[in-house]
C-alpha positions as CSV (number, residue, x, y, z in Angstrom):
1,X,107.7,165.5,148.0
2,X,110.0,162.8,149.3
3,X,110.6,159.8,147.1
4,X,109.0,157.4,149.5
5,X,105.8,159.5,149.8
6,X,105.7,159.7,146.0
7,X,105.8,155.9,145.5
8,X,103.1,155.4,148.3
9,X,100.8,157.9,146.5
10,X,101.5,156.2,143.1
11,X,100.6,152.8,144.6
12,X,97.4,154.2,146.1
13,X,96.4,155.7,142.8
14,X,97.1,152.5,140.9
15,X,95.1,150.4,143.5
16,X,92.2,152.8,143.2
17,X,92.3,152.6,139.4
18,X,92.2,148.7,139.5
19,X,89.4,148.7,142.0
20,X,87.4,151.1,139.9
21,X,88.0,149.1,136.8
22,X,86.8,146.0,138.6
23,X,83.7,147.7,139.9
24,X,84.9,147.7,143.5
25,X,84.3,143.9,144.0
26,X,86.9,141.4,145.3
27,X,88.0,139.9,141.9
28,X,88.7,141.7,138.6
29,X,86.1,141.6,135.9
30,X,86.8,139.6,132.7
31,X,87.6,141.4,129.5
32,X,84.8,141.7,126.9
33,X,84.0,138.9,124.6
34,X,85.4,139.3,121.0
35,X,85.1,137.4,117.7
36,X,88.4,135.8,118.4
37,X,86.9,133.9,121.2
38,X,84.9,131.7,118.8
39,X,85.7,129.1,116.2
40,X,86.4,130.6,112.8
41,X,86.4,134.0,114.6
42,X,82.7,133.5,115.0
43,X,82.0,133.3,111.2
44,X,82.1,129.7,109.9
45,X,81.2,129.1,106.3
46,X,77.5,130.2,105.9
47,X,76.8,127.2,103.7
48,X,78.1,124.9,106.4
49,X,75.9,126.7,108.9
50,X,72.9,126.2,106.7
51,X,73.5,122.5,106.3
52,X,73.9,122.3,110.1
53,X,70.6,124.1,110.6
54,X,68.7,121.5,108.6
55,X,70.5,118.6,110.2
56,X,69.8,119.9,113.7
57,X,66.1,120.0,113.1
58,X,65.8,116.8,111.0
59,X,64.6,113.5,112.6
60,X,66.5,111.6,109.9
61,X,69.4,111.4,112.4
62,X,67.2,109.2,114.8
63,X,66.7,105.5,114.7
64,X,62.9,105.6,114.5
65,X,62.8,108.9,112.6
66,X,60.8,110.5,115.4
67,X,63.1,112.8,117.2
68,X,65.8,115.4,116.3
69,X,68.5,117.3,118.1
70,X,66.0,120.2,118.4
71,X,63.4,118.2,120.3
72,X,65.4,118.5,123.5
73,X,67.3,121.7,122.5
74,X,64.5,123.7,121.0
75,X,64.6,127.3,120.2
76,X,61.1,127.8,121.6
77,X,62.5,126.6,125.0
78,X,65.8,128.6,124.7
79,X,67.8,125.7,123.3
80,X,66.7,123.4,126.2
81,X,63.3,121.8,126.8
82,X,62.3,123.4,130.1
83,X,61.9,120.0,131.7
84,X,64.0,118.8,134.6
85,X,64.8,115.6,132.7
86,X,64.2,115.2,128.9
87,X,61.6,113.0,127.4
88,X,63.6,111.5,124.6
89,X,63.0,108.9,121.9
90,X,59.3,107.8,121.8
91,X,57.9,110.9,123.4
92,X,55.4,113.3,121.8
93,X,55.2,117.1,121.7
94,X,57.7,119.8,122.6
95,X,59.0,121.4,125.8
96,X,56.7,121.2,128.8
97,X,53.9,119.8,126.6
98,X,55.9,116.7,125.8
99,X,54.5,113.4,127.1
100,X,56.0,110.0,127.5
101,X,54.3,108.3,124.6
102,X,52.0,105.4,124.8
103,X,51.8,101.7,124.0
104,X,54.7,100.2,122.2
105,X,56.0,103.6,121.4
106,X,56.2,104.8,125.0
107,X,59.6,105.9,126.2
108,X,61.8,103.4,127.9
109,X,63.1,105.8,130.6
110,X,63.6,109.5,131.2
111,X,66.9,110.8,129.9
112,X,68.9,110.8,133.2
113,X,70.4,114.3,132.9
114,X,69.0,117.8,132.2
115,X,69.3,118.9,128.6
116,X,72.0,121.6,128.6
117,X,71.4,124.8,126.8
118,X,73.7,125.5,123.8
119,X,74.4,129.2,124.2
120,X,78.0,130.2,123.4
121,X,79.3,126.7,123.2
122,X,81.3,127.6,120.1
123,X,84.0,129.2,122.2
124,X,87.5,128.0,121.4
125,X,88.6,127.5,125.0
126,X,85.7,125.2,126.1
127,X,87.7,122.0,126.7
128,X,84.9,119.7,128.0
129,X,81.4,118.6,127.0
130,X,78.5,117.0,128.9
131,X,77.8,117.4,132.6
132,X,80.6,115.0,133.5
133,X,83.1,116.1,130.9
134,X,83.2,112.7,129.3
135,X,84.2,114.3,126.0
136,X,87.3,116.5,126.2
137,X,90.0,117.8,124.1
138,X,93.0,115.4,124.1
139,X,95.7,116.3,121.5
140,X,97.4,113.0,122.1
141,X,94.5,111.0,120.8
142,X,94.2,110.3,117.0
143,X,90.8,112.0,116.9
144,X,92.0,114.9,119.1
145,X,89.4,114.0,121.8
146,X,89.0,111.6,124.8
147,X,85.5,110.2,124.7
148,X,83.4,107.1,125.4
149,X,84.1,106.0,121.9
150,X,87.8,105.7,122.5
151,X,89.8,104.9,119.4
152,X,86.5,104.5,117.5
153,X,85.9,108.2,117.4
154,X,86.8,109.2,113.8
155,X,89.3,111.9,112.8
156,X,88.3,115.1,111.1
157,X,86.1,116.6,113.8
158,X,86.5,120.4,113.7
159,X,86.1,121.0,117.4
160,X,84.7,119.7,120.7
161,X,81.2,120.9,119.8
162,X,81.3,118.7,116.7
163,X,82.7,115.8,118.9
164,X,79.7,116.2,121.2
165,X,77.3,115.9,118.3
166,X,78.5,112.4,117.6
167,X,76.9,110.9,120.7
168,X,73.2,111.7,121.2
169,X,72.5,109.6,118.1
170,X,74.1,106.6,119.8
171,X,71.9,106.8,123.0
172,X,68.8,104.5,123.1
173,X,67.0,106.9,125.4
174,X,67.8,110.0,123.4
175,X,67.8,109.3,119.6
176,X,68.7,105.7,118.7
177,X,65.7,103.8,120.1
178,X,65.5,100.5,121.8
179,X,67.1,97.3,120.7
180,X,64.9,95.5,118.1
181,X,63.2,98.7,116.9
182,X,65.7,99.6,114.1
183,X,69.2,99.0,112.9
184,X,70.6,102.1,114.5
185,X,69.2,101.0,117.9
186,X,70.6,97.5,117.5
187,X,74.0,98.9,116.8
188,X,73.8,101.2,119.8
189,X,72.7,98.4,122.0
190,X,75.8,96.4,120.9
191,X,77.9,99.5,121.6
192,X,79.0,99.5,118.0
193,X,79.3,103.2,117.6
194,X,81.0,103.2,114.2
195,X,78.1,101.2,112.8
196,X,75.6,103.7,114.3
197,X,77.3,106.5,112.4
198,X,77.5,104.4,109.2
199,X,73.8,103.8,109.3
200,X,73.1,107.5,109.6
201,X,75.5,108.3,106.8
202,X,73.7,105.9,104.5
203,X,70.4,107.6,105.3
204,X,71.9,111.0,104.4
205,X,73.4,109.6,101.2
206,X,70.0,108.1,100.2
207,X,68.2,111.4,100.7
208,X,68.7,113.2,97.4
209,X,67.7,116.6,98.8
210,X,70.7,116.6,101.1
211,X,73.4,116.4,98.4
212,X,73.0,120.0,97.2
213,X,73.4,121.2,100.8
214,X,76.5,119.1,101.3
215,X,77.9,120.3,98.0
216,X,77.3,123.9,98.9
217,X,79.3,123.3,102.1
218,X,82.1,121.0,100.9
219,X,82.4,121.7,97.1
220,X,80.6,121.1,93.9
221,X,82.4,117.9,93.2
222,X,81.4,116.4,96.6
223,X,79.5,113.2,96.0
224,X,76.8,111.5,98.0
225,X,79.1,108.5,98.7
226,X,81.5,110.9,100.5
227,X,79.0,112.0,103.1
228,X,80.1,110.9,106.6
229,X,78.6,111.6,110.0
230,X,81.7,113.7,110.7
231,X,80.6,116.1,108.0
232,X,77.2,116.3,109.6
233,X,78.6,116.8,113.1
234,X,80.9,119.6,111.9
235,X,78.0,121.3,110.2
236,X,75.8,121.1,113.3
237,X,78.7,122.6,115.4
238,X,79.0,125.5,112.9
239,X,75.3,126.2,113.1
240,X,75.4,126.2,116.9
241,X,78.4,128.4,117.0
242,X,76.9,131.1,114.8
243,X,73.2,131.0,115.7
244,X,73.5,130.6,119.5
245,X,76.4,133.0,120.1
246,X,75.1,135.7,122.5
247,X,77.4,138.3,123.9
248,X,75.4,141.6,123.9
249,X,73.8,141.3,127.3
250,X,73.8,144.3,129.6
251,X,76.8,142.9,131.3
252,X,78.7,142.6,128.0
253,X,77.8,146.3,127.2
254,X,79.0,147.2,130.7
255,X,82.3,145.5,130.1
256,X,82.6,147.4,126.8
257,X,82.3,150.7,128.6
258,X,78.6,151.4,128.8
259,X,78.3,152.0,132.5
260,X,74.6,152.7,132.2
261,X,73.9,149.3,130.6
262,X,73.1,147.6,134.0
263,X,70.6,148.8,136.6
264,X,71.9,149.9,140.0
265,X,70.6,146.7,141.5
266,X,72.5,144.6,138.9
267,X,75.7,146.6,139.6
268,X,75.3,145.8,143.3
269,X,74.7,142.2,142.4
270,X,77.9,142.2,140.3
271,X,79.9,143.3,143.3
272,X,78.4,140.5,145.3
273,X,79.0,138.0,142.5
274,X,82.7,138.9,142.3
275,X,83.1,139.6,146.0
276,X,81.3,138.4,149.1
277,X,79.1,135.9,147.3
278,X,82.1,133.9,146.2
279,X,80.3,133.0,142.9
280,X,83.3,133.9,140.7
281,X,85.5,131.3,142.4
282,X,84.0,128.8,140.0
283,X,82.0,131.0,137.6
284,X,85.0,132.8,136.4
285,X,86.3,134.2,133.0
286,X,84.4,135.6,130.1
287,X,81.6,133.1,130.2
288,X,81.4,132.6,134.0
289,X,82.9,129.1,134.1
290,X,86.2,127.7,135.3
291,X,85.4,124.5,133.3
292,X,86.1,122.6,136.5
293,X,84.1,119.9,138.2
294,X,82.7,120.6,141.6
295,X,80.5,118.8,144.2
296,X,77.9,121.3,145.4
297,X,75.3,118.9,147.0
298,X,72.9,119.0,144.0
299,X,69.8,116.8,144.5
300,X,69.7,113.6,142.5
301,X,66.4,112.9,140.8
302,X,65.3,110.6,138.0
303,X,66.5,107.2,136.9
304,X,70.2,107.9,137.6
305,X,73.2,106.9,135.4
306,X,73.5,103.3,136.5
307,X,75.9,104.1,139.3
308,X,75.5,102.4,142.7
309,X,76.5,103.8,146.1
310,X,78.0,101.0,148.2
311,X,75.3,98.6,149.3
312,X,72.9,99.5,146.4
313,X,72.2,97.8,143.1
314,X,69.4,99.7,141.5
315,X,71.6,102.1,139.5
316,X,69.8,105.3,140.5
317,X,72.9,107.1,141.6
318,X,74.9,109.5,139.4
319,X,78.6,109.8,140.3
320,X,79.2,112.6,137.8
321,X,82.9,113.2,137.0
322,X,83.6,110.1,139.1
323,X,82.1,108.0,136.3
324,X,84.8,109.3,133.9
325,X,87.8,109.3,136.1
326,X,87.0,106.3,138.3
327,X,88.2,108.3,141.3
328,X,86.0,108.2,144.4
329,X,87.1,111.7,145.2
330,X,85.3,112.9,142.0
331,X,81.9,111.5,142.9
332,X,79.0,113.9,142.7
333,X,81.2,116.5,140.9
334,X,79.7,118.1,137.8
335,X,81.0,120.6,135.3
336,X,80.6,124.3,136.1
337,X,78.1,125.6,133.6
338,X,78.4,128.9,131.8
339,X,76.0,131.5,133.1
340,X,75.2,133.3,129.8
341,X,71.4,133.6,129.4
342,X,71.1,131.7,132.7
343,X,67.8,133.3,133.5
344,X,66.4,131.6,130.4
345,X,67.8,128.1,131.0
346,X,65.7,126.6,133.8
347,X,65.4,124.1,135.4
348,X,68.9,124.0,136.9
349,X,71.3,121.4,138.0
350,X,72.6,118.3,136.3
351,X,69.2,116.6,136.9
352,X,67.1,119.8,136.7
353,X,66.3,119.6,140.3
354,X,65.7,123.4,140.8
355,X,62.8,125.0,139.0
356,X,63.8,128.7,139.4
357,X,66.9,130.8,139.3
358,X,66.2,132.0,142.8
359,X,66.0,128.4,144.1
360,X,69.3,127.4,142.6
361,X,71.0,130.6,143.9
362,X,69.8,129.9,147.4
363,X,71.0,126.3,147.1
364,X,74.5,127.4,146.3
365,X,74.6,129.9,149.2
366,X,73.9,127.0,151.6
367,X,74.2,123.7,149.7
368,X,74.0,121.1,152.4
369,X,71.1,122.7,154.2
370,X,69.3,123.1,150.9
371,X,69.9,119.5,150.0
372,X,68.4,118.2,153.3
373,X,65.4,120.5,152.9
374,X,64.8,119.9,149.2
375,X,61.3,120.6,148.0
376,X,60.3,117.8,145.7
377,X,57.1,119.5,144.7
378,X,59.0,121.9,142.4
379,X,59.8,119.0,140.0
380,X,57.2,118.9,137.2
381,X,57.7,115.9,134.9
382,X,55.3,114.2,132.4
383,X,53.7,111.6,134.7
384,X,53.7,107.9,134.2
385,X,53.5,105.6,137.3
386,X,56.4,103.3,136.5
387,X,58.7,106.3,135.8
388,X,57.4,108.4,138.7
389,X,58.4,105.6,141.1
390,X,62.1,106.2,140.1
391,X,62.2,110.0,140.4
392,X,63.0,110.3,144.1
393,X,64.6,107.0,145.0
394,X,67.8,108.7,146.0
395,X,66.3,111.7,147.6
396,X,64.1,109.5,149.8
397,X,67.1,107.5,151.1
398,X,68.9,109.3,153.9
399,X,72.1,107.3,153.4
400,X,72.4,108.4,149.8
401,X,71.6,112.0,150.6
402,X,74.2,111.9,153.3
403,X,76.8,110.7,150.7
404,X,76.0,113.7,148.4
405,X,76.2,116.1,151.3
406,X,79.5,114.7,152.5
407,X,81.1,115.4,149.1
408,X,80.0,119.1,149.1
409,X,82.8,121.6,148.6
410,X,81.0,124.9,149.2
411,X,80.9,126.6,152.6
412,X,77.7,128.5,153.5
413,X,77.6,132.2,152.5
414,X,75.4,134.6,154.5
415,X,73.7,137.3,152.4
416,X,70.8,139.6,153.3
417,X,67.6,139.2,151.3
418,X,68.3,142.5,149.5
419,X,71.7,141.2,148.5
420,X,70.2,138.0,147.2
421,X,67.8,140.0,145.1
422,X,70.6,142.1,143.8
423,X,72.6,139.0,142.9
424,X,69.7,137.6,141.0
425,X,69.3,140.9,139.2
426,X,72.9,140.7,138.1
427,X,72.3,137.2,136.7
428,X,69.4,138.5,134.7
429,X,71.8,141.1,133.3
430,X,73.7,138.2,131.6
431,X,70.7,137.7,129.2
432,X,71.3,138.9,125.7
433,X,67.9,140.3,124.5
434,X,68.5,138.7,121.1
435,X,68.3,135.3,122.8
436,X,64.7,135.7,123.9
437,X,63.0,135.0,120.5
438,X,64.8,132.4,118.4
439,X,61.9,131.5,116.0
440,X,63.9,132.6,113.0
441,X,66.3,129.6,113.5
442,X,63.7,127.1,112.6
443,X,63.8,126.0,108.9
444,X,60.5,125.9,107.0
445,X,61.1,122.3,106.2
446,X,63.9,119.7,106.3
447,X,65.3,117.7,103.3
448,X,64.0,114.4,104.6
449,X,60.4,115.7,104.5
450,X,59.8,114.5,108.1
451,X,57.7,116.8,110.3
452,X,59.4,119.5,112.4
453,X,56.9,119.2,115.2
454,X,55.5,116.2,117.0
């Protein structure tokens, strides 16, 4: 055989091998997830994890002692709450049964963004937190993070997941309560975040049953006076890293060599996801996210984040990443979410505008058309007339909808109905069966003695 023919044949064999390894789709598949992808190689100190478990479910972190982290990120709702927009401080009940409270205890507003699921957030390379990325890893900062707290964010936080845990307790709508209701709420209203954290620290120091848990995690000679909210945040992050790591989905098993792990339909969907569908342009890597920020014409529902499109003063807009950077070009951009267990994490979008996985998939295949034809009836929120009046202010205003549409980055993708069904089947193959029932994560009780359920 001539040398030229040999090299041509070698190149063809190599190409075919790569295509086979990638499943025949346009982009190569990511490597399998390993322990090394997670903080502490996926195995933080079990005593720290146990402390974090109690703190996550304990209402002692809230201003009015009536809500915990788990209220909006509950294991019975797959670490979310199954609501488009959370019903935070002052509400009653869990998940879709939660109401807006009543009388003096009624909620002040809906929480303006969807409660994000907490699956696999203990990965080392996740650099941003929150829908707009307002907390991010910044090695140049004393704390190691850029955040709304600026220089007030204390040092000693183990990772960005711990940094994120510093902020819900400072939000009036989420956990602090309204000004005048308690000291924590007053400090939050004054934007005195260090004081918010100090108030929580004192509550933990005063609760005798917490000291043994802190000593188990930080040493026998650890005293109550040493407890800080940084310790608590690090413990919560450790709990979330261990208990909500899920990387044994059919797709994971497929990547590890079990080619029978996914159904034929899911395999076809995989090829669409990494090929014609263009999904992997943003949903890339081991956890299907580029960690970037993209404008994809997502409908805006709810009270908004206080932003105002030119000519408006009601605060019902949400500029997303633009709130953080101040750049008009970043308006309506939101962080690409990981897709692990995505079939469990409805509703979808930064404001939970889409009720089903199929609906949000169809939106991303033709975002602008979907935005202009948005079906408001799919949004099911606990009703209260004064709050209901805010829910569709933006979507009922053609000028504001036009602004969202104009920022869209995604071109339409034409897929046949069978291809869409296969794509959705692949997304279901990202569900780890162990994530379906998380009841074991709920402690029997918490050290404060406060109730676990509302």
